[in-house]
N, CA and C atoms as an extended XYZ file, in Angstrom:
318
Properties=species:S:1:pos:R:3:atomname:S:1:resname:S:1:resid:I:1 pbc="F F F"
N         0.841       -1.176        0.000 N   MET     1
C         0.000        0.000        0.000 CA  MET     1
C         0.886        1.238        0.000 C   MET     1
N         0.547        2.125       -0.840 N   ALA     2
C         1.319        3.360       -0.934 CA  ALA     2
C         0.675        4.445       -0.090 C   ALA     2
N         1.484        5.408        0.288 N   ARG     3
C         0.977        6.530        1.093 CA  ARG     3
C        -0.069        7.340        0.340 C   ARG     3
N        -0.058        7.277       -0.980 N   ASP     4
C        -1.018        8.070       -1.751 CA  ASP     4
C        -2.310        7.300       -2.051 C   ASP     4
N        -2.459        6.097       -1.476 N   ASP     5
C        -3.727        5.378       -1.607 CA  ASP     5
C        -4.826        6.193       -0.929 C   ASP     5
N        -6.069        6.056       -1.411 N   PRO     6
C        -7.173        6.823       -0.812 CA  PRO     6
C        -7.341        6.525        0.679 C   PRO     6
N        -7.727        7.533        1.434 N   HIS     7
C        -7.985        7.413        2.865 CA  HIS     7
C        -9.480        7.599        3.119 C   HIS     7
N        -9.997        6.931        4.130 N   PHE     8
C       -11.355        7.219        4.592 CA  PHE     8
C       -11.480        6.788        6.041 C   PHE     8
N       -12.400        7.446        6.743 N   ARG     9
C       -12.630        7.118        8.148 CA  ARG     9
C       -13.648        5.997        8.236 C   ARG     9
N       -13.480        5.183        9.259 N   LEU    10
C       -14.352        4.030        9.430 CA  LEU    10
C       -14.719        3.899       10.899 C   LEU    10
N       -16.001        3.803       11.171 N   ARG    11
C       -16.451        3.550       12.543 CA  ARG    11
C       -16.840        2.089       12.639 C   ARG    11
N       -16.300        1.432       13.672 N   ILE    12
C       -16.631        0.027       13.900 CA  ILE    12
C       -16.857       -0.176       15.397 C   ILE    12
N       -17.627       -1.177       15.769 N   PRO    13
C       -17.861       -1.467       17.195 CA  PRO    13
C       -16.542       -1.769       17.908 C   PRO    13
N       -16.493       -1.422       19.181 N   GLU    14
C       -15.277       -1.634       19.975 CA  GLU    14
C       -14.836       -3.096       19.971 C   GLU    14
N       -15.796       -4.001       20.102 N   GLU    15
C       -15.468       -5.432       20.138 CA  GLU    15
C       -14.780       -5.867       18.842 C   GLU    15
N       -15.299       -5.382       17.711 N   LEU    16
C       -14.694       -5.727       16.425 CA  LEU    16
C       -13.298       -5.115       16.308 C   LEU    16
N       -13.134       -3.899       16.774 N   HIS    17
C       -11.816       -3.250       16.756 CA  HIS    17
C       -10.822       -4.056       17.592 C   HIS    17
N       -11.267       -4.520       18.737 N   ALA    18
C       -10.399       -5.319       19.607 CA  ALA    18
C        -9.995       -6.626       18.914 C   ALA    18
N       -10.957       -7.263       18.249 N   ARG    19
C       -10.660       -8.505       17.538 CA  ARG    19
C        -9.683       -8.265       16.393 C   ARG    19
N        -9.895       -7.160       15.663 N   LEU    20
C        -8.976       -6.820       14.566 CA  LEU    20
C        -7.573       -6.552       15.093 C   LEU    20
N        -7.509       -5.822       16.209 N   THR    21
C        -6.211       -5.514       16.814 CA  THR    21
C        -5.485       -6.792       17.201 C   THR    21
N        -6.209       -7.704       17.824 N   GLU    22
C        -5.624       -8.981       18.253 CA  GLU    22
C        -5.123       -9.781       17.054 C   GLU    22
N        -5.951       -9.877       16.015 N   GLN    23
C        -5.562      -10.636       14.829 CA  GLN    23
C        -4.392       -9.983       14.090 C   GLN    23
N        -4.387       -8.644       14.047 N   ALA    24
C        -3.281       -7.941       13.395 CA  ALA    24
C        -1.967       -8.251       14.106 C   ALA    24
N        -2.002       -8.265       15.433 N   LYS    25
C        -0.795       -8.611       16.192 CA  LYS    25
C        -0.352      -10.035       15.891 C   LYS    25
N        -1.307      -10.961       15.873 N   GLU    26
C        -0.982      -12.360       15.587 CA  GLU    26
C        -0.384      -12.523       14.189 C   GLU    26
N        -0.858      -11.703       13.247 N   ASN    27
C        -0.398      -11.799       11.861 CA  ASN    27
C         0.764      -10.849       11.559 C   ASN    27
N         1.257      -10.168       12.596 N   HIS    28
C         2.403       -9.257       12.471 CA  HIS    28
C         2.176       -8.183       11.405 C   HIS    28
N         1.026       -7.524       11.490 N   ARG    29
C         0.750       -6.428       10.567 CA  ARG    29
C        -0.085       -5.366       11.263 C   ARG    29
N        -0.190       -4.217       10.639 N   SER    30
C        -0.980       -3.131       11.210 CA  SER    30
C        -2.467       -3.466       11.095 C   SER    30
N        -3.273       -2.726       11.840 N   ILE    31
C        -4.723       -2.940       11.751 CA  ILE    31
C        -5.186       -2.649       10.330 C   ILE    31
N        -4.660       -1.587        9.738 N   ASN    32
C        -5.027       -1.241        8.371 CA  ASN    32
C        -4.691       -2.391        7.420 C   ASN    32
N        -3.486       -2.941        7.541 N   ALA    33
C        -3.077       -4.049        6.674 CA  ALA    33
C        -3.952       -5.279        6.913 C   ALA    33
N        -4.358       -5.496        8.167 N   GLU    34
C        -5.247       -6.621        8.492 CA  GLU    34
C        -6.595       -6.452        7.799 C   GLU    34
N        -7.143       -5.234        7.872 N   ILE    35
C        -8.441       -4.959        7.236 CA  ILE    35
C        -8.341       -5.147        5.726 C   ILE    35
N        -7.287       -4.596        5.129 N   VAL    36
C        -7.107       -4.712        3.674 CA  VAL    36
C        -6.963       -6.178        3.273 C   VAL    36
N        -6.170       -6.939        4.028 N   ALA    37
C        -5.982       -8.360        3.716 CA  ALA    37
C        -7.308       -9.112        3.785 C   ALA    37
N        -8.088       -8.813        4.818 N   ARG    38
C        -9.372       -9.496        4.967 CA  ARG    38
C       -10.345       -9.121        3.854 C   ARG    38
N       -10.349       -7.859        3.468 N   LEU    39
C       -11.219       -7.441        2.368 CA  LEU    39
C       -10.807       -8.112        1.063 C   LEU    39
N        -9.511       -8.103        0.785 N   GLU    40
C        -9.038       -8.754       -0.436 CA  GLU    40
C        -9.382      -10.241       -0.426 C   GLU    40
N        -9.205      -10.869        0.715 N   GLU    41
C        -9.524      -12.288        0.862 CA  GLU    41
C       -11.008      -12.537        0.609 C   GLU    41
N       -11.861      -11.652        1.091 N   SER    42
C       -13.306      -11.841        0.912 CA  SER    42
C       -13.688      -11.776       -0.560 C   SER    42
N       -13.025      -10.919       -1.327 N   PHE    43
C       -13.314      -10.851       -2.758 CA  PHE    43
C       -12.822      -12.102       -3.472 C   PHE    43
N       -11.688      -12.624       -3.049 N   GLU    44
C       -11.162      -13.856       -3.641 CA  GLU    44
C       -12.103      -15.013       -3.371 C   GLU    44
N       -12.593      -15.107       -2.143 N   VAL    45
C       -13.492      -16.202       -1.766 CA  VAL    45
C       -14.772      -16.130       -2.568 C   VAL    45
N       -15.339      -14.934       -2.730 N   ARG    46
C       -16.577      -14.808       -3.494 CA  ARG    46
C       -16.373      -15.166       -4.958 C   ARG    46
N       -15.199      -14.859       -5.483 N   GLY    47
C       -14.917      -15.156       -6.877 CA  GLY    47
C       -14.687      -16.630       -7.131 C   GLY    47
N       -14.388      -17.388       -6.087 N   LYS    48
C       -14.056      -18.801       -6.236 CA  LYS    48
C       -14.951      -19.664       -5.368 C   LYS    48
N       -16.250      -19.465       -5.456 N   LYS    49
C       -17.165      -20.250       -4.630 CA  LYS    49
C       -16.948      -21.734       -4.853 C   LYS    49
N       -16.920      -22.451       -3.754 N   GLY    50
C       -16.779      -23.890       -3.832 CA  GLY    50
C       -15.351      -24.363       -4.034 C   GLY    50
N       -14.396      -23.437       -4.049 N   SER    51
C       -13.027      -23.873       -4.300 CA  SER    51
C       -12.106      -23.581       -3.120 C   SER    51
N       -12.666      -23.514       -1.923 N   LEU    52
C       -11.832      -23.271       -0.748 CA  LEU    52
C       -11.079      -24.536       -0.371 C   LEU    52
N        -9.827      -24.370       -0.053 N   SER    53
C        -9.037      -25.517        0.390 CA  SER    53
C        -9.304      -25.756        1.873 C   SER    53
N        -8.918      -26.917        2.357 N   LYS    54
C        -9.062      -27.216        3.781 CA  LYS    54
C        -8.293      -26.212        4.620 C   LYS    54
N        -7.126      -25.812        4.125 N   GLU    55
C        -6.306      -24.845        4.864 CA  GLU    55
C        -7.007      -23.495        4.957 C   GLU    55
N        -7.647      -23.054        3.861 N   GLN    56
C        -8.371      -21.786        3.878 CA  GLN    56
C        -9.545      -21.848        4.857 C   GLN    56
N       -10.219      -22.967        4.870 N   ILE    57
C       -11.350      -23.129        5.788 CA  ILE    57
C       -10.855      -23.111        7.232 C   ILE    57
N        -9.777      -23.847        7.510 N   ARG    58
C        -9.209      -23.858        8.860 CA  ARG    58
C        -8.789      -22.456        9.292 C   ARG    58
N        -8.145      -21.718        8.392 N   GLU    59
C        -7.700      -20.361        8.698 CA  GLU    59
C        -8.898      -19.459        8.976 C   GLU    59
N        -9.935      -19.591        8.166 N   PHE    60
C       -11.139      -18.797        8.387 CA  PHE    60
C       -11.735      -19.095        9.755 C   PHE    60
N       -11.850      -20.366       10.087 N   LEU    61
C       -12.423      -20.756       11.374 CA  LEU    61
C       -11.541      -20.299       12.531 C   LEU    61
N       -10.231      -20.318       12.337 N   ARG    62
C        -9.314      -19.849       13.382 CA  ARG    62
C        -9.518      -18.354       13.624 C   ARG    62
N        -9.649      -17.604       12.548 N   ARG    63
C        -9.825      -16.146       12.661 CA  ARG    63
C       -11.225      -15.758       13.120 C   ARG    63
N       -12.138      -16.624       12.863 N   ASP    64
C       -13.554      -16.369       13.083 CA  ASP    64
C       -13.889      -16.035       14.533 C   ASP    64
N       -13.118      -16.509       15.472 N   GLY    65
C       -13.367      -16.226       16.877 CA  GLY    65
C       -14.641      -16.848       17.422 C   GLY    65
N       -15.132      -17.899       16.784 N   GLY    66
C       -16.316      -18.585       17.285 CA  GLY    66
C       -17.636      -18.049       16.751 C   GLY    66
N       -17.597      -16.985       15.938 N   PHE    67
C       -18.841      -16.416       15.427 CA  PHE    67
C       -19.626      -17.439       14.621 C   PHE    67
N       -18.925      -18.118       13.708 N   LEU    68
C       -19.611      -19.079       12.850 CA  LEU    68
C       -20.248      -20.194       13.666 C   LEU    68
N       -19.506      -20.721       14.646 N   SER    69
C       -20.071      -21.809       15.446 CA  SER    69
C       -21.275      -21.324       16.260 C   SER    69
N       -21.207      -20.087       16.782 N   ARG    70
C       -22.371      -19.559       17.511 CA  ARG    70
C       -23.559      -19.392       16.571 C   ARG    70
N       -23.300      -18.901       15.360 N   TYR    71
C       -24.365      -18.722       14.371 CA  TYR    71
C       -24.970      -20.078       13.995 C   TYR    71
N       -24.099      -21.056       13.725 N   LEU    72
C       -24.590      -22.378       13.356 CA  LEU    72
C       -25.368      -23.013       14.497 C   LEU    72
N       -24.885      -22.842       15.725 N   ASN    73
C       -25.606      -23.385       16.872 CA  ASN    73
C       -26.997      -22.789       16.976 C   ASN    73
N       -27.091      -21.458       16.810 N   ARG    74
C       -28.418      -20.818       16.853 CA  ARG    74
C       -29.302      -21.345       15.733 C   ARG    74
N       -28.720      -21.486       14.538 N   SER    75
C       -29.488      -21.990       13.396 CA  SER    75
C       -29.950      -23.418       13.636 C   SER    75
N       -29.055      -24.247       14.159 N   LEU    76
C       -29.421      -25.635       14.427 CA  LEU    76
C       -30.508      -25.725       15.488 C   LEU    76
N       -30.417      -24.897       16.509 N   ILE    77
C       -31.433      -24.901       17.564 CA  ILE    77
C       -32.793      -24.554       16.972 C   ILE    77
N       -32.829      -23.553       16.083 N   LYS    78
C       -34.096      -23.185       15.433 CA  LYS    78
C       -34.629      -24.341       14.599 C   LYS    78
N       -33.740      -24.983       13.849 N   GLU    79
C       -34.161      -26.114       13.018 CA  GLU    79
C       -34.692      -27.253       13.881 C   GLU    79
N       -34.026      -27.536       14.979 N   ILE    80
C       -34.466      -28.608       15.885 CA  ILE    80
C       -35.835      -28.275       16.471 C   ILE    80
N       -36.034      -27.000       16.836 N   GLU    81
C       -37.339      -26.600       17.364 CA  GLU    81
C       -38.430      -26.783       16.317 C   GLU    81
N       -38.129      -26.435       15.058 N   GLU    82
C       -39.108      -26.620       13.987 CA  GLU    82
C       -39.416      -28.099       13.775 C   GLU    82
N       -38.391      -28.931       13.840 N   ILE    83
C       -38.594      -30.375       13.684 CA  ILE    83
C       -39.476      -30.901       14.807 C   ILE    83
N       -39.232      -30.443       16.033 N   ARG    84
C       -40.062      -30.895       17.164 CA  ARG    84
C       -41.518      -30.480       16.978 C   ARG    84
N       -41.736      -29.257       16.487 N   LEU    85
C       -43.107      -28.809       16.230 CA  LEU    85
C       -43.762      -29.697       15.175 C   LEU    85
N       -43.020      -30.006       14.120 N   LEU    86
C       -43.560      -30.869       13.075 CA  LEU    86
C       -43.836      -32.271       13.608 C   LEU    86
N       -42.972      -32.764       14.483 N   GLN    87
C       -43.193      -34.086       15.089 CA  GLN    87
C       -44.467      -34.073       15.928 C   GLN    87
N       -44.670      -32.999       16.684 N   ASP    88
C       -45.891      -32.886       17.490 CA  ASP    88
C       -47.130      -32.873       16.600 C   ASP    88
N       -47.080      -32.106       15.508 N   LYS    89
C       -48.214      -32.048       14.589 CA  LYS    89
C       -48.478      -33.419       13.971 C   LYS    89
N       -47.398      -34.089       13.573 N   LEU    90
C       -47.540      -35.410       12.982 CA  LEU    90
C       -48.137      -36.395       13.987 C   LEU    90
N       -47.691      -36.322       15.226 N   SER    91
C       -48.228      -37.191       16.274 CA  SER    91
C       -49.723      -36.971       16.439 C   SER    91
N       -50.103      -35.694       16.485 N   THR    92
C       -51.522      -35.358       16.624 CA  THR    92
C       -52.322      -35.892       15.447 C   THR    92
N       -51.795      -35.721       14.242 N   MET    93
C       -52.489      -36.201       13.050 CA  MET    93
C       -52.602      -37.730       13.062 C   MET    93
N       -51.555      -38.402       13.497 N   MET    94
C       -51.598      -39.862       13.542 CA  MET    94
C       -52.608      -40.347       14.575 C   MET    94
N       -52.680      -39.664       15.706 N   GLU    95
C       -53.674      -40.039       16.725 CA  GLU    95
C       -55.079      -39.882       16.170 C   GLU    95
N       -55.322      -38.773       15.458 N   LYS    96
C       -56.640      -38.551       14.859 CA  LYS    96
C       -56.943      -39.636       13.828 C   LYS    96
N       -55.952      -39.970       13.009 N   ALA    97
C       -56.141      -41.003       11.988 CA  ALA    97
C       -56.456      -42.345       12.636 C   ALA    97
N       -55.768      -42.680       13.720 N   GLU    98
C       -56.013      -43.944       14.419 CA  GLU    98
C       -57.424      -43.971       15.001 C   GLU    98
N       -57.869      -42.814       15.561 N   ARG    99
C       -59.241      -42.754       16.101 CA  ARG    99
C       -60.276      -42.948       15.002 C   ARG    99
N       -60.027      -42.300       13.851 N   ILE   100
C       -60.964      -42.418       12.728 CA  ILE   100
C       -61.018      -43.865       12.239 C   ILE   100
N       -59.858      -44.479       12.128 N   ILE   101
C       -59.805      -45.878       11.666 CA  ILE   101
C       -60.525      -46.800       12.650 C   ILE   101
N       -60.282      -46.598       13.948 N   SER   102
C       -60.929      -47.478       14.940 CA  SER   102
C       -62.437      -47.245       14.973 C   SER   102
N       -62.881      -45.992       14.755 N   GLU   103
C       -64.321      -45.699       14.748 CA  GLU   103
C       -64.995      -46.319       13.526 C   GLU   103
N       -64.290      -46.293       12.396 N   THR   104
C       -64.904      -46.847       11.172 CA  THR   104
C       -64.912      -48.387       11.186 C   THR   104
N       -64.087      -48.995       12.011 N   GLN   105
C       -64.047      -50.450       12.090 CA  GLN   105
C       -65.114      -50.993       13.030 C   GLN   105
N       -65.742      -50.118       13.800 N   LYS   106
C       -66.763      -50.585       14.753 CA  LYS   106
C       -68.052      -50.930       14.091 C   LYS   106
């Protein structure tokens, strides 16, 4: 990056700034360089859907700080709740069907 590259101000949540700072230190680069690297990486990933290597996935998950797993856990919990509701509905329908069958056999 050259000194004459465009500049702009950016407001981000404190927690995200702290995470960026931590990752920049781990990667031995400035916060600005960390942000630029992550942005460039995001464009590469979008351009190559389905072509992530295991190493890229591991690196993403390492940097992710648990966000993805928390998101997936919330998503899975919602899906499980929906499945339970459907199971309850199915149970109710089966009970009704059994009653109808037993009544018609009398």
